[in-house]
C-alpha positions in Angstrom: -0.1 0.1 0.1 3.1 2.5 1.1 4.5 1.8 -2.6 1.4 2.3 -4.5 0.1 5.5 -2.7 3.5 7.2 -3.1 3.9 6.2 -7.0 0.5 7.3 -7.5 1.5 11.0 -5.9 4.6 11.1 -8.0 2.7 10.1 -11.4 -0.3 12.3 -10.8 1.3 15.2 -11.8 3.9 14.2 -14.1 3.8 16.6 -17.1 6.3 15.9 -19.5 5.6 12.0 -19.4 1.9 12.7 -20.5 2.7 15.3 -22.9 5.2 12.6 -25.0 2.5 10.1 -25.0 -0.8 12.1 -25.4 0.3 15.2 -27.6 -2.0 13.7 -30.5 -5.1 12.8 -28.0 -6.2 16.0 -26.5 -9.4 14.3 -25.5 -7.2 12.0 -22.8 -5.0 14.7 -21.6 -4.2 14.8 -18.0 -5.2 17.9 -15.7 -1.7 19.5 -15.7 -1.5 18.9 -19.6 -4.8 21.2 -19.6 -3.6 23.8 -17.6 -0.6 24.4 -19.6 -3.1 25.2 -22.3 -3.9 28.3 -20.3 -0.4 29.8 -20.5 -0.1 29.8 -24.4 -1.1 33.5 -24.7 0.5 36.8 -23.6 -1.4 37.0 -20.7 -1.8 34.5 -18.2 -5.0 34.4 -16.2 -3.4 33.8 -12.9 -6.8 33.4 -11.0 -7.8 30.7 -13.1 -4.6 28.7 -13.4 -4.0 28.6 -9.8 -7.8 27.5 -9.0 -7.2 25.0 -11.4 -3.7 23.6 -9.8 -5.5 23.9 -6.8 -8.3 21.2 -7.7 -5.6 19.0 -9.3 -3.7 18.9 -6.0 -6.5 18.1 -3.7 -7.0 14.0 -4.5 -3.3 13.8 -3.6 -3.8 15.5 -0.6 -7.1 13.7 0.5 -5.2 10.3 -0.6 -2.3 11.0 1.5 -4.2 11.9 4.7 -6.4 8.8 3.9 -3.1 6.7 3.7 -1.0 8.5 6.0 -0.8 5.8 8.7 -0.2 3.0 6.0 2.4 4.9 4.0 4.5 6.0 7.5 4.2 1.8 8.1 5.3 1.2 5.2 8.5 3.4 5.3 9.2 2.4 8.5 8.8 -1.4 8.6 12.2 -2.4 8.1 13.7 0.4 10.5 15.1 -1.2 14.2 13.9 0.5 17.3 17.0 0.9 18.9 20.9 1.3 18.0 23.0 -1.4 20.1 26.2 -0.1 20.8 29.1 -2.5 19.9 
């Protein structure tokens, strides 16, 4: 579960990977590719761009807080409790 959650958080906003494979298929673009369309002119609508960024970040935040305990358990499962002096 820890690896799946971590991989999903990293891959969610991957811009370059989606751009390479989906450049010819705008109907399947990710949110980050769609937001990049807003910045193609001289004046960028900052309020719309920031609102879109917040909306695209919300699923990651919700998943992180829902799986935070499992993520922490997965990252620390191999750690030792104490260190013996030798």
